[in-house]
MARDRENBA-281515 format. One record per residue: residue number from 1; residue in three letters; x, y, z of N, C-alpha, C in turn. Coordinates in pm, 1 decimal. Layout:
residues N
NODE,NUM,Ala,X,Y,Z,X,Y,Z,X,Y,Z
...
This chain:
residues 262
NODE,1,Met,-427.9,-2427.1,-1156.6,-532.0,-2329.4,-1122.9,-507.2,-2199.2,-1199.3
NODE,2,Ser,-613.1,-2138.1,-1251.5,-599.4,-2012.8,-1324.4,-565.8,-1899.4,-1228.8
NODE,3,Val,-505.6,-1793.3,-1285.0,-474.6,-1675.6,-1204.1,-601.1,-1618.5,-1142.1
NODE,4,Glu,-712.2,-1630.0,-1214.8,-838.8,-1571.9,-1168.2,-884.1,-1631.0,-1034.9
NODE,5,Gln,-843.9,-1754.1,-1003.4,-885.6,-1817.7,-879.3,-767.2,-1859.3,-792.7
NODE,6,Glu,-651.2,-1797.8,-815.9,-532.1,-1842.4,-744.2,-535.6,-1811.5,-594.8
NODE,7,Leu,-623.0,-1721.4,-551.5,-632.7,-1687.9,-410.0,-760.7,-1742.6,-346.6
NODE,8,Ala,-827.4,-1833.0,-415.0,-949.0,-1892.6,-359.9,-917.8,-1961.4,-228.3
NODE,9,Gly,-1000.7,-1935.4,-128.2,-980.3,-1993.0,3.0,-887.4,-1913.0,92.3
NODE,10,Arg,-826.1,-1807.7,39.3,-735.9,-1723.4,118.1,-814.8,-1608.0,180.5
NODE,11,Thr,-762.2,-1555.0,288.8,-822.1,-1438.9,353.4,-720.6,-1326.1,357.9
NODE,12,Ala,-770.4,-1202.7,348.5,-680.6,-1087.7,340.4,-736.4,-969.1,418.1
NODE,13,Leu,-645.0,-887.8,468.5,-677.0,-759.2,530.5,-607.9,-651.2,449.8
NODE,14,Val,-683.8,-549.0,408.6,-627.5,-438.4,330.7,-659.4,-307.7,401.2
NODE,15,Thr,-559.5,-224.6,425.8,-582.3,-92.1,483.6,-584.7,11.6,371.7
NODE,16,Gly,-645.4,126.7,400.1,-656.0,231.2,298.8,-732.9,185.0,177.5
NODE,17,Ala,-835.5,102.3,201.7,-904.2,31.8,93.3,-1017.1,111.4,29.1
NODE,18,Gly,-1044.7,230.5,78.4,-1162.3,302.4,32.8,-1151.3,368.2,-102.9
NODE,19,Arg,-1030.7,386.2,-153.0,-1015.5,453.6,-281.6,-875.6,428.1,-334.7
NODE,20,Gly,-852.1,471.3,-456.4,-719.3,466.8,-516.2,-658.4,328.5,-519.4
NODE,21,Ile,-532.5,319.2,-480.4,-459.5,193.2,-486.3,-521.8,88.8,-394.2
NODE,22,Gly,-563.2,129.0,-274.3,-622.8,33.3,-181.5,-748.7,-29.8,-237.5
NODE,23,Glu,-833.3,50.1,-298.8,-954.7,-1.9,-361.2,-919.6,-100.2,-472.9
NODE,24,Ala,-819.5,-64.9,-553.3,-777.5,-152.7,-663.3,-721.3,-283.5,-609.5
NODE,25,Val,-651.9,-277.6,-495.2,-598.0,-400.0,-434.7,-711.7,-492.2,-391.0
NODE,26,Val,-815.5,-435.1,-330.3,-930.7,-517.4,-291.0,-990.0,-585.9,-413.3
NODE,27,His,-1008.5,-512.3,-522.2,-1060.9,-571.0,-645.4,-971.4,-684.5,-694.6
NODE,28,Ala,-839.4,-660.8,-693.6,-745.6,-761.2,-745.0,-748.3,-888.5,-662.0
NODE,29,Leu,-756.7,-874.7,-530.5,-758.8,-992.0,-443.4,-893.4,-1064.1,-451.2
NODE,30,Ala,-1001.5,-987.2,-447.8,-1135.3,-1047.8,-448.5,-1163.6,-1118.9,-580.5
NODE,31,Thr,-1121.9,-1060.9,-691.9,-1147.7,-1125.9,-820.8,-1064.2,-1252.2,-837.3
NODE,32,Arg,-961.9,-1267.8,-756.4,-881.9,-1390.8,-756.6,-933.2,-1491.7,-653.7
NODE,33,Gly,-1044.2,-1459.1,-588.9,-1108.4,-1554.6,-500.4,-1088.7,-1533.8,-352.7
NODE,34,Ala,-1010.2,-1434.5,-311.5,-985.0,-1413.4,-168.9,-1104.5,-1348.8,-99.9
NODE,35,Arg,-1121.3,-1381.1,27.4,-1214.4,-1308.0,112.1,-1135.5,-1195.1,177.0
NODE,36,Val,-1190.4,-1074.5,175.0,-1113.8,-956.0,213.3,-1186.6,-874.1,319.0
NODE,37,Met,-1113.8,-835.3,423.9,-1161.7,-730.4,512.4,-1100.5,-600.3,462.8
NODE,38,Ala,-1185.3,-512.2,410.4,-1142.1,-384.2,355.5,-1157.7,-277.3,462.1
NODE,39,Thr,-1048.2,-213.4,500.6,-1052.3,-114.1,607.5,-1008.5,22.4,557.4
NODE,40,Asp,-1064.4,124.0,618.9,-1028.7,261.5,585.9,-1081.2,350.7,697.4
NODE,41,Leu,-1024.8,469.1,709.4,-1072.6,564.0,808.1,-1210.4,617.5,771.6
NODE,42,Ala,-1234.8,633.2,640.7,-1365.7,675.9,590.9,-1443.8,553.4,547.4
NODE,43,Ser,-1575.9,557.6,564.2,-1656.0,438.1,540.0,-1714.5,428.1,399.9
NODE,44,Asp,-1727.8,538.1,327.1,-1801.6,537.5,200.5,-1746.0,437.5,99.9
NODE,45,Gly,-1617.3,445.6,74.0,-1556.7,360.5,-28.0,-1561.9,213.7,6.6
NODE,46,Ile,-1531.1,179.4,131.0,-1529.1,38.1,168.9,-1670.2,-19.4,177.1
NODE,47,Thr,-1767.7,64.5,213.2,-1906.1,18.7,213.6,-1952.0,-15.2,72.2
NODE,48,Ala,-1908.9,64.7,-25.0,-1942.6,36.8,-164.7,-1879.0,-94.1,-210.2
NODE,49,Leu,-1757.2,-121.1,-165.4,-1691.9,-247.1,-199.5,-1766.6,-365.5,-139.2
NODE,50,Glu,-1809.8,-349.8,-15.6,-1884.1,-456.6,50.5,-2012.4,-487.6,-26.0
NODE,51,Arg,-2082.4,-383.0,-69.9,-2205.1,-403.3,-147.8,-2174.6,-471.7,-281.0
NODE,52,Ala,-2065.8,-432.4,-344.2,-2032.9,-485.2,-476.4,-1996.1,-632.9,-472.0
NODE,53,Tyr,-1931.4,-675.8,-363.9,-1882.3,-813.3,-356.9,-1962.2,-901.5,-261.1
NODE,54,Gly,-2067.9,-847.8,-205.1,-2149.4,-929.3,-115.5,-2069.0,-976.8,3.7
NODE,55,Gly,-2083.6,-1104.3,38.0,-2015.0,-1157.5,154.9,-1867.0,-1179.2,138.0
NODE,56,Gln,-1814.7,-1155.6,17.6,-1671.7,-1178.5,-5.8,-1585.4,-1065.6,50.2
NODE,57,Val,-1640.8,-946.9,61.2,-1569.2,-831.5,116.1,-1644.7,-779.8,237.2
NODE,58,Thr,-1571.1,-760.9,345.6,-1626.5,-706.1,469.3,-1564.9,-569.5,494.2
NODE,59,Ala,-1647.9,-469.1,514.1,-1600.3,-332.4,536.1,-1591.0,-302.5,685.2
NODE,60,Arg,-1479.5,-244.9,727.4,-1461.5,-201.4,865.8,-1382.8,-70.9,868.1
NODE,61,Thr,-1433.3,28.8,939.4,-1356.4,152.1,956.2,-1239.5,124.2,1050.4
NODE,62,Leu,-1125.5,183.1,1020.2,-1005.5,157.8,1099.4,-909.9,274.1,1089.1
NODE,63,Asp,-861.3,318.1,1204.6,-754.4,417.6,1213.0,-625.6,341.7,1241.9
NODE,64,Val,-537.0,332.0,1143.0,-415.9,251.5,1159.8,-317.8,312.8,1259.0
NODE,65,Thr,-339.1,438.6,1296.6,-250.4,499.7,1395.8,-283.7,454.0,1537.2
NODE,66,Asp,-396.4,387.1,1554.4,-443.2,338.2,1684.5,-409.5,189.5,1695.1
NODE,67,Ser,-305.3,154.4,1768.5,-259.7,15.4,1772.8,-363.2,-77.2,1833.5
NODE,68,Ala,-437.9,-29.8,1933.2,-541.6,-113.6,1994.0,-652.7,-142.6,1894.2
NODE,69,Ala,-689.7,-42.3,1815.3,-792.6,-62.2,1712.9,-744.8,-159.8,1606.2
NODE,70,Val,-617.6,-151.0,1570.4,-561.2,-244.4,1472.1,-565.8,-387.1,1525.6
NODE,71,Asp,-523.0,-405.8,1650.2,-525.7,-539.4,1710.1,-667.7,-595.8,1709.5
NODE,72,Ala,-764.9,-510.4,1740.9,-904.3,-554.8,1743.3,-953.1,-591.0,1603.6
NODE,73,Ala,-914.3,-514.0,1503.3,-956.6,-541.4,1366.2,-897.3,-672.1,1315.4
NODE,74,Val,-771.9,-696.7,1347.3,-707.9,-821.4,1305.6,-776.2,-940.0,1372.9
NODE,75,Ala,-805.3,-926.2,1501.7,-874.9,-1033.1,1573.8,-1012.2,-1059.0,1513.0
NODE,76,Glu,-1084.5,-952.2,1479.3,-1216.7,-968.6,1419.4,-1206.9,-1034.8,1283.0
NODE,77,Ala,-1107.5,-993.8,1203.8,-1090.1,-1053.5,1071.4,-1067.9,-1203.6,1083.0
NODE,78,Glu,-986.2,-1242.9,1177.6,-958.1,-1385.7,1192.5,-1078.9,-1461.2,1246.1
NODE,79,Asp,-1155.6,-1397.4,1331.4,-1275.1,-1462.3,1386.1,-1384.4,-1478.0,1281.1
NODE,80,Ser,-1399.1,-1375.3,1195.2,-1510.9,-1375.7,1100.2,-1475.8,-1436.0,965.0
NODE,81,Leu,-1350.7,-1415.0,918.2,-1311.5,-1464.2,786.6,-1226.9,-1589.8,792.9
NODE,82,Gly,-1157.2,-1608.1,902.7,-1062.7,-1718.0,915.7,-920.8,-1664.5,926.7
NODE,83,Pro,-824.0,-1751.7,951.1,-684.2,-1709.2,964.8,-639.0,-1625.8,845.4
NODE,84,Leu,-575.5,-1513.4,873.0,-531.1,-1424.6,765.7,-410.0,-1483.3,693.8
NODE,85,Asp,-420.9,-1490.6,562.1,-310.4,-1535.1,478.0,-233.0,-1417.6,420.3
NODE,86,Ile,-302.2,-1304.0,404.6,-246.1,-1188.5,335.0,-280.4,-1061.4,411.9
NODE,87,Ala,-184.5,-971.0,422.1,-210.4,-837.1,474.3,-142.7,-736.5,382.9
NODE,88,Val,-216.6,-632.9,345.0,-162.1,-530.8,255.1,-176.0,-394.1,319.9
NODE,89,Asn,-63.4,-329.2,343.9,-59.5,-194.4,401.6,-64.2,-91.7,289.5
NODE,90,Val,-177.9,-26.5,273.7,-190.1,76.7,170.4,-217.0,214.4,231.0
NODE,91,Ala,-278.6,220.9,347.1,-314.8,350.1,407.5,-195.3,444.7,409.5
NODE,92,Gly,-217.2,566.3,361.5,-107.9,663.5,358.8,-160.3,804.2,337.1
NODE,93,Ile,-81.9,901.3,379.9,-113.6,1041.5,355.3,10.0,1111.1,300.8
NODE,94,Leu,-11.6,1222.2,233.4,97.3,1295.4,169.1,109.5,1435.0,227.3
NODE,95,Ser,230.5,1468.3,267.9,260.9,1604.4,310.3,332.9,1674.4,196.4
NODE,96,Gly,284.0,1790.9,155.5,342.5,1859.7,42.2,414.6,1988.3,77.0
NODE,97,Ser,463.5,1998.7,199.8,528.3,2122.5,243.8,680.0,2113.5,234.2
NODE,98,Pro,745.9,2225.7,199.8,891.9,2227.6,210.2,931.7,2219.4,357.2
NODE,99,Val,1048.5,2166.4,384.9,1090.4,2141.6,523.2,1085.7,2268.3,607.8
NODE,100,Ala,1128.7,2380.8,552.7,1136.9,2503.8,631.5,1001.1,2550.9,681.1
NODE,101,Arg,892.8,2509.8,612.0,759.4,2553.3,652.1,674.4,2439.7,709.8
NODE,102,Met,735.4,2324.7,725.7,661.0,2210.3,776.7,643.8,2221.1,927.7
NODE,103,Thr,523.3,2192.1,975.7,497.4,2197.4,1118.9,529.7,2063.4,1184.7
NODE,104,Asp,548.8,2068.5,1315.1,570.1,1944.5,1389.2,451.6,1849.8,1370.4
NODE,105,Glu,332.2,1906.7,1370.6,211.3,1826.0,1358.6,204.2,1756.4,1222.4
NODE,106,Glu,243.2,1826.9,1117.2,240.4,1769.8,983.0,339.0,1653.3,970.8
NODE,107,Trp,458.1,1673.1,1024.7,559.9,1567.2,1023.5,510.9,1445.3,1102.5
NODE,108,Ala,460.4,1469.2,1221.8,416.2,1359.5,1308.0,298.1,1284.9,1247.4
NODE,109,Ala,203.6,1357.7,1188.6,86.3,1293.9,1129.9,124.6,1204.4,1012.2
NODE,110,Thr,221.2,1247.7,932.1,265.7,1168.7,818.3,327.0,1037.0,863.8
NODE,111,Phe,412.9,1043.8,963.6,474.9,921.3,1015.7,373.7,834.7,1088.8
NODE,112,Ala,275.6,895.9,1153.6,175.7,818.9,1228.4,100.7,723.1,1137.0
NODE,113,Val,67.6,768.3,1016.2,-4.9,682.8,921.6,91.2,597.1,840.2
NODE,114,Asn,187.4,661.2,774.3,269.7,592.5,675.0,370.0,495.1,734.5
NODE,115,Thr,413.2,519.3,857.3,514.5,433.7,918.7,459.1,359.2,1039.4
NODE,116,His,403.2,433.0,1135.7,350.2,367.4,1254.6,234.1,274.4,1217.9
NODE,117,Gly,151.3,315.8,1123.0,39.8,231.7,1080.5,88.0,99.8,1022.2
NODE,118,Val,192.8,106.0,941.7,251.6,-16.8,885.4,303.4,-105.9,997.2
NODE,119,Phe,368.1,-46.2,1096.0,417.8,-122.0,1210.7,303.4,-188.5,1286.8
NODE,120,His,198.2,-112.4,1316.5,86.6,-167.3,1393.9,23.0,-287.4,1324.3
NODE,121,Val,-6.5,-272.0,1195.3,-72.6,-380.0,1121.4,21.0,-499.2,1105.1
NODE,122,Ser,144.4,-473.1,1063.9,238.6,-582.5,1038.3,271.1,-659.8,1165.2
NODE,123,Arg,285.5,-590.0,1276.2,311.3,-659.1,1402.7,195.4,-750.9,1437.4
NODE,124,Ala,73.3,-699.6,1426.4,-44.3,-776.9,1465.3,-62.7,-901.8,1378.7
NODE,125,Val,-45.8,-886.8,1247.0,-69.2,-1002.5,1159.7,48.7,-1098.2,1160.0
NODE,126,Ser,170.6,-1046.8,1170.6,286.8,-1135.8,1165.7,291.6,-1226.8,1287.6
NODE,127,Leu,246.9,-1178.8,1401.2,243.9,-1261.4,1521.7,157.2,-1384.9,1500.1
NODE,128,Arg,44.9,-1365.7,1431.3,-45.0,-1477.3,1404.4,6.8,-1564.6,1290.6
NODE,129,Met,60.2,-1500.8,1187.2,109.9,-1577.1,1072.3,227.4,-1666.9,1110.1
NODE,130,Thr,319.2,-1617.1,1189.8,435.2,-1697.5,1226.8,394.5,-1819.7,1307.6
NODE,131,Gly,289.6,-1805.1,1387.4,241.3,-1919.5,1463.5,187.0,-2030.0,1375.2
NODE,132,Arg,140.7,-1992.8,1254.2,85.8,-2090.8,1160.3,188.2,-2135.7,1056.8
NODE,133,Gly,298.3,-2062.3,1047.0,404.1,-2100.8,954.1,383.2,-2058.7,810.7
NODE,134,Ser,297.3,-1957.4,786.9,276.8,-1909.8,650.3,210.7,-1773.0,653.1
NODE,135,Gly,222.5,-1700.7,541.7,157.8,-1570.7,529.0,238.5,-1477.9,440.4
NODE,136,Ser,170.6,-1375.7,389.9,234.7,-1276.8,303.4,190.6,-1137.3,345.6
NODE,137,Ile,288.0,-1050.3,371.5,262.4,-910.7,405.6,321.4,-824.9,294.5
NODE,138,Val,239.2,-736.9,238.3,285.5,-647.0,132.8,258.2,-503.6,176.8
NODE,139,Thr,361.2,-421.6,174.1,348.6,-280.4,207.9,360.5,-196.1,81.7
NODE,140,Val,263.1,-111.9,56.7,270.9,-19.9,-57.0,345.0,104.5,-10.6
NODE,141,Ala,462.9,124.8,-65.5,548.7,236.8,-26.9,545.0,343.0,-137.0
NODE,142,Ser,660.4,382.3,-188.5,667.9,483.5,-294.2,808.9,486.2,-350.3
NODE,143,Asn,821.2,518.1,-479.3,956.2,535.0,-532.1,1024.8,657.2,-471.9
NODE,144,Ala,945.7,744.6,-406.8,1005.1,858.8,-336.8,1088.6,814.0,-216.8
NODE,145,Ala,1072.0,688.4,-174.3,1152.6,635.8,-63.9,1298.8,618.7,-104.2
NODE,146,Gly,1324.6,609.9,-235.1,1461.1,586.8,-280.0,1522.5,701.0,-356.7
NODE,147,Val,1441.3,799.5,-396.3,1490.7,913.7,-473.5,1434.1,1040.8,-412.8
NODE,148,Pro,1518.0,1140.7,-381.4,1468.3,1262.0,-316.0,1364.6,1335.0,-399.9
NODE,149,Arg,1270.6,1400.1,-330.5,1167.3,1479.0,-395.6,1157.8,1614.0,-325.3
NODE,150,Thr,1140.2,1719.8,-402.1,1118.2,1849.8,-340.8,978.3,1854.7,-280.5
NODE,151,Asn,965.8,1920.9,-167.9,838.3,1939.8,-97.4,772.6,1808.7,-54.0
NODE,152,Met,851.1,1702.8,-41.7,795.1,1572.8,-3.2,881.6,1502.9,101.2
NODE,153,Ala,953.2,1580.0,181.6,1049.0,1519.6,274.8,982.5,1426.1,374.4
NODE,154,Ala,871.4,1469.2,433.4,804.8,1385.2,533.0,750.9,1258.6,468.2
NODE,155,Tyr,686.7,1272.0,354.7,631.1,1156.9,283.6,741.6,1059.3,244.4
NODE,156,Ala,847.0,1111.3,181.6,955.7,1024.5,136.2,1024.1,955.0,252.9
NODE,157,Ala,1050.4,1029.3,360.5,1116.8,969.6,476.2,1029.7,864.5,543.2
NODE,158,Ser,900.0,891.3,552.0,810.1,794.2,614.9,799.2,667.1,531.8
NODE,159,Lys,799.9,680.6,400.5,792.3,563.5,313.7,924.2,485.9,315.6
NODE,160,Ala,1036.7,557.3,322.7,1165.9,489.2,333.3,1172.8,408.0,461.9
NODE,161,Ala,1120.8,464.4,570.4,1116.8,391.4,696.9,1029.2,267.9,685.4
NODE,162,Ala,915.8,281.1,616.4,825.8,167.1,599.7,890.2,56.5,517.5
NODE,163,Val,966.6,94.4,415.9,1036.3,-5.7,333.7,1136.7,-82.8,417.7
NODE,164,Met,1220.1,-11.8,491.9,1323.3,-80.7,569.5,1262.7,-161.3,683.3
NODE,165,Phe,1156.0,-109.3,744.9,1087.7,-187.2,848.5,1037.9,-318.9,790.7
NODE,166,Thr,975.4,-313.1,673.2,919.1,-433.6,612.3,1028.3,-534.0,577.7
NODE,167,Lys,1142.8,-485.1,531.6,1255.1,-575.3,502.5,1307.5,-640.4,630.8
NODE,168,Cys,1321.5,-561.6,736.2,1370.8,-616.8,862.7,1273.1,-720.0,919.3
NODE,169,Leu,1144.3,-688.4,911.2,1044.0,-784.6,955.2,1054.3,-911.8,871.3
NODE,170,Gly,1071.3,-895.9,740.8,1084.2,-1011.3,652.9,1199.1,-1101.5,691.8
NODE,171,Leu,1310.8,-1041.4,733.3,1426.3,-1120.1,776.7,1394.6,-1197.0,904.8
NODE,172,Glu,1322.9,-1132.7,995.0,1290.1,-1196.5,1122.4,1194.3,-1314.1,1106.0
NODE,173,Val,1099.1,-1302.6,1015.4,992.4,-1402.6,1007.9,1010.2,-1503.3,895.0
NODE,174,Ala,1114.7,-1488.8,814.7,1134.8,-1579.7,701.9,1146.1,-1724.2,748.0
NODE,175,Val,1213.7,-1745.5,858.4,1233.3,-1881.0,908.8,1101.0,-1946.6,947.5
NODE,176,Arg,997.4,-1864.6,969.5,864.7,-1916.9,1004.2,769.6,-1919.6,884.5
NODE,177,Gly,824.6,-1902.7,765.2,745.5,-1918.1,644.4,662.4,-1798.5,604.0
NODE,178,Val,690.7,-1680.8,661.7,614.9,-1559.7,629.0,700.2,-1470.8,539.2
NODE,179,Arg,640.1,-1423.7,429.6,709.8,-1338.2,334.7,665.5,-1192.8,351.5
NODE,180,Cys,759.5,-1099.5,341.9,730.4,-956.1,355.0,796.9,-881.5,240.1
NODE,181,Asn,716.7,-812.2,161.1,768.0,-739.1,46.0,704.0,-600.8,37.9
NODE,182,Thr,763.5,-514.8,-41.8,705.9,-382.6,-65.3,688.2,-360.2,-214.9
NODE,183,Val,585.8,-284.3,-247.5,563.9,-236.0,-383.5,577.4,-84.6,-377.9
NODE,184,Ser,665.0,-30.2,-462.3,692.2,114.0,-459.5,645.5,178.7,-589.3
NODE,185,Pro,523.8,235.1,-587.7,471.3,299.0,-709.4,540.2,432.3,-736.8
NODE,186,Gly,534.8,471.0,-861.7,564.8,608.2,-897.8,433.9,684.8,-904.8
NODE,187,Ser,429.6,787.8,-984.9,307.6,867.8,-999.4,194.0,779.6,-1048.4
NODE,188,Thr,84.6,780.0,-972.9,-31.2,695.5,-1002.4,-155.5,783.0,-999.5
NODE,189,Leu,-247.0,758.2,-1090.3,-363.5,845.5,-1104.9,-463.8,819.7,-992.1
NODE,190,Thr,-440.5,884.4,-878.5,-526.5,874.5,-761.2,-562.9,1015.7,-715.4
NODE,191,Asp,-650.2,1023.6,-617.0,-685.2,1154.5,-560.6,-562.8,1221.5,-500.8
NODE,192,Met,-472.0,1142.2,-442.2,-350.5,1198.8,-384.9,-266.2,1265.8,-492.7
NODE,193,Gln,-254.4,1200.6,-608.1,-178.9,1257.9,-719.3,-246.6,1384.9,-769.9
NODE,194,Arg,-377.5,1378.0,-791.7,-448.7,1494.7,-842.1,-441.2,1611.6,-745.1
NODE,195,Gly,-429.8,1582.6,-615.2,-421.8,1688.5,-515.2,-296.3,1773.9,-528.9
NODE,196,Met,-195.2,1723.0,-599.4,-71.9,1799.2,-620.2,-76.5,1880.9,-748.4
NODE,197,Trp,-184.3,1865.0,-826.1,-194.6,1934.0,-953.4,-270.5,2065.3,-940.3
NODE,198,Ala,-242.6,2156.6,-1030.5,-313.2,2283.9,-1032.6,-458.9,2261.7,-1070.6
NODE,199,Val,-549.4,2328.8,-1001.2,-691.6,2315.2,-1028.3,-722.5,2361.7,-1170.7
NODE,200,Gly,-795.9,2279.7,-1244.7,-832.9,2315.3,-1380.8,-721.8,2297.9,-1482.0
NODE,201,Asp,-610.9,2235.1,-1438.9,-495.0,2222.2,-1526.6,-445.6,2077.7,-1526.8
NODE,202,Glu,-539.6,1982.3,-1523.0,-501.6,1841.9,-1508.6,-418.6,1791.6,-1626.1
NODE,203,Glu,-458.2,1827.0,-1747.8,-386.1,1776.5,-1864.7,-242.0,1824.9,-1865.9
NODE,204,Ala,-221.3,1954.1,-1839.0,-85.5,2008.3,-1836.3,-6.4,1952.3,-1719.1
NODE,205,Ser,-72.9,1933.3,-1604.3,-4.7,1878.2,-1487.3,40.6,1735.7,-1513.6
NODE,206,Ala,-46.4,1656.1,-1575.7,-10.2,1518.2,-1609.1,106.7,1515.6,-1706.8
NODE,207,Arg,104.5,1606.6,-1803.2,212.9,1611.6,-1901.7,346.3,1644.8,-1834.2
NODE,208,Arg,343.9,1735.1,-1734.5,467.5,1769.0,-1664.1,521.2,1648.7,-1586.7
NODE,209,Val,430.5,1568.4,-1529.4,474.6,1449.3,-1457.6,540.4,1350.6,-1553.2
NODE,210,Ile,480.3,1332.5,-1670.2,532.4,1236.2,-1766.2,663.1,1283.7,-1828.4
NODE,211,Glu,668.8,1411.2,-1862.1,787.2,1464.6,-1929.4,899.5,1498.7,-1833.5
NODE,212,Gly,865.3,1522.6,-1705.9,965.9,1560.6,-1607.9,969.8,1710.9,-1588.7
NODE,213,Asp,1013.4,1750.5,-1471.4,1019.0,1891.8,-1435.9,1158.3,1922.8,-1381.8
NODE,214,Pro,1248.3,1973.0,-1467.1,1385.4,2000.7,-1422.5,1391.5,2094.6,-1303.2
NODE,215,Ala,1295.3,2186.0,-1291.6,1296.8,2279.2,-1179.4,1277.3,2208.1,-1046.6
NODE,216,Ala,1216.1,2090.3,-1050.9,1193.5,2013.4,-928.1,1291.0,1896.6,-917.3
NODE,217,Tyr,1393.2,1893.7,-1001.9,1492.0,1786.4,-1000.0,1425.8,1650.4,-1015.0
NODE,218,Arg,1326.2,1644.5,-1099.3,1246.6,1522.0,-1108.8,1251.6,1467.0,-1250.5
NODE,219,Thr,1282.0,1338.2,-1261.8,1278.3,1274.9,-1392.2,1134.4,1250.6,-1433.9
NODE,220,Gly,1116.2,1228.2,-1561.9,983.7,1196.0,-1612.4,957.3,1046.6,-1605.2
NODE,221,Ile,863.8,999.4,-1686.5,827.2,858.2,-1686.9,859.4,802.3,-1825.0
NODE,222,Pro,966.4,724.6,-1838.3,1007.7,675.0,-1969.4,898.5,600.8,-2045.8
NODE,223,Leu,811.6,527.9,-1977.4,705.9,455.1,-2047.5,595.8,546.8,-2099.9
NODE,224,Gly,598.7,673.9,-2061.7,510.1,772.2,-2121.4,366.5,771.0,-2072.8
NODE,225,Arg,342.1,717.7,-1955.1,206.5,718.7,-1899.6,213.8,719.8,-1747.6
NODE,226,Ile,108.7,775.9,-1686.6,94.3,771.0,-1541.3,23.8,640.7,-1506.6
NODE,227,Ala,68.4,574.2,-1401.4,11.6,444.4,-1365.3,-134.5,456.1,-1326.1
NODE,228,Asp,-208.7,352.6,-1356.5,-343.2,335.8,-1305.7,-332.8,257.1,-1174.8
NODE,229,Pro,-421.8,280.9,-1077.5,-414.0,203.5,-953.1,-409.5,53.2,-975.7
NODE,230,Ser,-473.2,3.6,-1080.4,-472.0,-140.4,-1105.9,-332.7,-191.7,-1140.3
NODE,231,Asp,-246.7,-105.9,-1196.3,-109.5,-147.2,-1224.1,-36.1,-182.7,-1094.8
NODE,232,Ile,-62.3,-105.2,-991.5,0.4,-130.7,-861.3,-63.7,-252.5,-796.2
NODE,233,Ala,-195.5,-262.0,-807.0,-266.9,-373.5,-745.2,-223.5,-506.9,-803.8
NODE,234,Glu,-195.4,-511.7,-933.6,-150.3,-636.1,-995.1,-17.3,-681.1,-936.3
NODE,235,Ala,72.1,-585.7,-908.9,200.5,-620.1,-847.2,180.0,-672.3,-705.9
NODE,236,Val,87.6,-610.7,-631.8,56.2,-655.9,-496.7,1.4,-798.4,-500.0
NODE,237,Ala,-92.8,-822.3,-590.3,-154.5,-954.9,-600.0,-50.5,-1061.5,-634.2
NODE,238,Phe,42.9,-1027.5,-721.2,149.6,-1122.6,-754.2,232.1,-1157.1,-631.2
NODE,239,Leu,275.7,-1055.5,-557.1,360.0,-1080.6,-439.4,284.5,-1155.8,-330.2
NODE,240,Ala,152.9,-1140.5,-326.7,72.0,-1210.9,-226.4,46.5,-1355.3,-264.7
NODE,241,Ser,69.3,-1389.4,-391.0,32.6,-1521.4,-441.5,147.3,-1620.1,-429.2
NODE,242,Asp,115.9,-1747.1,-456.4,218.0,-1851.7,-455.2,316.1,-1838.5,-570.3
NODE,243,Arg,281.7,-1759.4,-671.2,377.1,-1735.8,-779.9,502.0,-1665.4,-728.5
NODE,244,Ala,488.3,-1596.5,-615.3,601.7,-1525.1,-555.3,651.3,-1596.2,-429.2
NODE,245,Arg,632.2,-1727.1,-423.5,659.6,-1800.8,-300.3,806.6,-1796.2,-257.8
NODE,246,His,897.6,-1764.4,-350.5,1040.1,-1757.0,-315.0,1091.4,-1612.9,-313.5
NODE,247,Ile,998.8,-1518.2,-300.5,1036.2,-1376.6,-298.4,1001.4,-1318.4,-162.1
NODE,248,Thr,1100.1,-1264.3,-94.6,1075.9,-1192.2,30.4,1181.1,-1084.4,47.1
NODE,249,Met,1149.0,-983.4,125.6,1237.4,-868.3,149.5,1270.9,-794.2,20.2
NODE,250,His,1178.6,-799.5,-76.2,1201.8,-735.8,-204.9,1122.1,-606.0,-214.0
NODE,251,Asp,1180.4,-506.5,-279.4,1113.4,-378.6,-303.6,1090.9,-365.7,-453.4
NODE,252,Leu,967.9,-386.3,-496.8,934.1,-386.9,-639.1,888.6,-248.2,-683.1
NODE,253,Tyr,968.8,-183.2,-766.8,932.8,-52.0,-819.4,835.9,-69.1,-935.9
NODE,254,Val,724.7,2.0,-929.7,625.9,0.8,-1037.6,603.7,146.7,-1076.2
NODE,255,Asp,697.9,202.4,-1150.2,696.1,346.8,-1176.0,724.0,383.8,-1321.3
NODE,256,Gly,712.7,285.9,-1411.6,734.4,316.5,-1553.7,875.2,357.3,-1585.8
NODE,257,Gly,969.5,323.2,-1496.3,1108.9,358.4,-1518.0,1146.0,497.0,-1469.2
NODE,258,Ala,1057.4,563.5,-1396.1,1078.8,704.0,-1359.2,1206.5,727.2,-1280.0
NODE,259,Thr,1237.2,638.1,-1189.2,1355.2,661.2,-1104.3,1483.7,609.6,-1166.3
NODE,260,Leu,1473.5,542.4,-1281.0,1589.0,480.7,-1344.3,1658.0,385.3,-1247.9
NODE,261,Arg,1583.3,342.0,-1145.7,1631.8,258.4,-1035.5,1757.6,316.3,-974.3
NODE,262,Ala,1755.9,449.6,-957.3,1869.6,518.8,-896.6,1878.5,485.0,-749.0
């Protein structure tokens, strides 16, 4: 079977699907033949995906911080699309405050989406997948989970927690045929990335990301480019496919060499 149809007959749930990496993941899965429930807190992006793919993509608004809503969405996905074969945790938010000025609310909100949301979705789908003896869960984390970043403590810590949670879940469910992996992007050209750049200074901001900023203790990107969301989505699609059938509890860095795998 060609890669283009390697997910034909499979069903998937994707969170944070309305834009950026999540949107690219929906495209990657759908073009490989999967039926996808695309979820996001905002409806615009996922509604556009539903229109673009017809009955192959179903749009549903979802707040991943609400465990009851997550359980209901998973149940609906299985009722309408069939048993879920794939779940991809992409929903995330970024806190850009230094620790000394970070509020309790900012810290809690970051963990509510980036960590608790991963827990809610993964718990709901893994319970069903283990009963069937198969399934793939992929969590999109960040290379910031493994390398410190200035002004990103909440984001980095929440992503590190999500990585370790996914590995622990993978260990628990491996015996039941369910695989759990993470993809850890570096700087990727999304709205979240642009939100950290100076207004009207995108070219210079991108150059600083690629070349590195010693003042922020940050390495550059050896491959000399900022990732496109599709670069991350391709890694997700691989881990969700049978080509990765012997891979679990793995953290795949897709960052152009930025972290030097430190």
